[in-house]
C-alpha positions in Angstrom: 123.9 9.1 -10.4 125.9 9.7 -7.3 125.0 7.8 -4.1 124.2 11.0 -2.1 122.0 12.4 -4.9 120.0 9.1 -5.2 119.5 9.0 -1.4 118.2 12.5 -1.4 115.8 11.8 -4.3 114.6 8.5 -2.8 113.7 10.1 0.6 111.8 12.9 -1.1 110.0 10.6 -3.5 109.1 8.1 -0.8 107.6 10.8 1.4 105.4 11.9 -1.5 103.8 8.4 -1.7 100.5 7.8 0.0 100.5 6.5 3.5 104.3 6.4 3.5 107.0 7.9 5.7 110.8 7.6 5.0 114.0 9.0 6.2 117.8 8.9 5.7 119.6 6.9 8.4 122.5 9.2 9.4 125.6 7.5 10.7 127.0 8.5 14.1 129.2 7.0 16.7 126.0 6.1 18.7 124.3 4.3 15.8 124.6 0.6 15.0 127.1 0.2 12.1 126.0 -1.3 8.8 122.5 0.0 8.9 120.8 0.7 5.5 120.8 4.2 4.0 117.0 4.7 3.9 114.2 3.3 5.9 110.5 3.6 4.9 107.2 2.5 6.3 104.0 2.1 4.2 100.6 1.3 5.6 98.1 -1.2 4.2 97.9 -4.6 2.7 100.6 -4.7 0.0 103.6 -7.0 -0.4 104.3 -8.6 2.9 101.8 -6.8 5.2 98.4 -8.1 6.0 95.3 -6.0 5.4 95.9 -3.7 8.4 99.7 -4.0 8.4 102.7 -2.0 7.5 105.4 -2.7 4.8 108.8 -1.9 6.1 111.6 -1.2 3.5 115.3 -0.9 4.0 117.2 0.5 1.0 120.9 0.3 0.7 121.9 2.8 -2.0 125.0 2.2 -4.0 126.7 3.9 -7.0 127.2 1.9 -10.1 130.5 0.6 -8.8 129.7 0.5 -5.1 129.8 -2.8 -3.2 128.2 -4.0 -0.1 130.5 -4.5 2.9 130.2 -7.7 4.9 128.6 -5.7 7.7 126.0 -4.1 5.5 125.1 -7.6 4.0 124.9 -9.0 7.5 122.5 -6.3 8.7 120.3 -6.6 5.5 120.1 -10.3 6.0 119.0 -9.8 9.6 116.4 -7.3 8.6 115.1 -9.6 5.8 114.9 -12.5 8.3 112.2 -10.6 10.3 110.1 -9.6 7.3 111.7 -6.3 6.2 111.7 -5.7 2.4 115.4 -5.1 1.7 117.0 -3.9 -1.5 120.3 -2.7 -2.8 119.4 0.0 -5.4 121.6 1.8 -7.9 119.0 3.8 -9.8 115.7 5.6 -9.4 114.1 2.9 -11.5 115.2 0.1 -9.2 114.0 1.9 -6.1 110.6 2.6 -7.6 110.3 -1.1 -8.8 111.1 -2.3 -5.3 108.6 0.0 -3.7 105.9 -0.8 -6.1 106.5 -4.5 -5.7 107.5 -5.0 -9.3 110.8 -6.7 -8.6 113.2 -7.4 -5.7 116.6 -5.9 -6.3 118.6 -7.8 -3.7 120.7 -10.0 -5.9 123.8 -9.0 -4.0 122.1 -10.0 -0.8 121.0 -13.3 -2.4 124.6 -14.1 -3.3 125.5 -13.7 0.4 122.4 -15.6 1.5 124.2 -18.9 0.8 126.4 -18.1 3.8 125.0 -18.2 7.3 124.4 -15.0 9.3 127.3 -16.0 11.5 129.6 -16.2 8.4 128.6 -12.7 7.3 129.1 -11.2 10.7 131.8 -8.5 10.7 135.2 -9.8 11.6 136.8 -8.3 14.6 140.6 -8.5 14.1 143.1 -8.3 16.9 144.4 -4.9 17.6 148.0 -4.3 16.7 149.7 -3.7 20.0 152.9 -2.4 18.4 153.5 1.3 19.1 
């Protein structure tokens, strides 16, 4: 399934779930780079939230061959560090499993977790001053 199709499906599906609101994060020059594709909030005592809390999800949607950039991995690690449930999903089944708490699909993030956040920060190269 193409990335854009999966994102559209995921937003619609999440918004049909009880006590849940979700949206696509649209990129713009005014937005922080590397943010996940879909954010969702679900009320009430599941996964990491307490009895009156909210679960916060950050989904980075990738095609079968798509790869996380260093910047995306950095932002996902930062979100996870503050309690957000982060996942890299490549199918409807993976997205549903993450949302229902069946399994965490962040193995790509785990692989990068061995590095420090500073090491995953985006590199800022020098600008080429040649004309």
